[in-house]
C-alpha angles and dihedrals in degrees: 000000000000125000088244091061091048095051117111139160116286132191124258123242119270116286090025130096125211119222116192115194136183140175128211120204131194104205092190094058099022089233132116146140143244130227134190138177125193124205138176133226091274090059090250116149107234095181148329132206140185132190133187122219123202095200126039130153100212148325092288091054091055091047094049091051090048090058093044092048092047095047089048089049090052098055092097087067094046095129085075128067114257126221110191118201124194133169092223109099091181090058092048091050090050091049091051094048098033095128093057101061147015126236140162089270095050091101090052090050091051089052090051089048094053092048092046089064089070092067129081089237133355140190140160121212143166124264130181114256093244088062090048101054099120092056089044090052090050092053095045095048089052092049092054096054 
């Protein structure tokens, strides 16, 4: 079996919350949705949210909005550290190199950066899709409404 097949959701360390985010995009209609779920180190679900968007440019746009929506949703738990997980490697790379280039999602990355300052600690990292299924399910459910 490959590493990808063995990957699953893991709980965060104590004092840190894990936020899984995902975007869904309909390329025929240029619409989509975002979904997120936040859990603590005891694996308790603290909240979940989904949001539909009537105008998106592409899947990356949906994923960026999913992270922004999720981080904004998480502000009420700002006394914790926040570990954001997304299955968009491109978005993570853009986050890590956001100072070196400008793209259509740069304003969204700036919003995320401003909100991130409210948390004790903050990071965004990549996770395989099969470890991000709850957030993916939220986004897909909202897209189908």
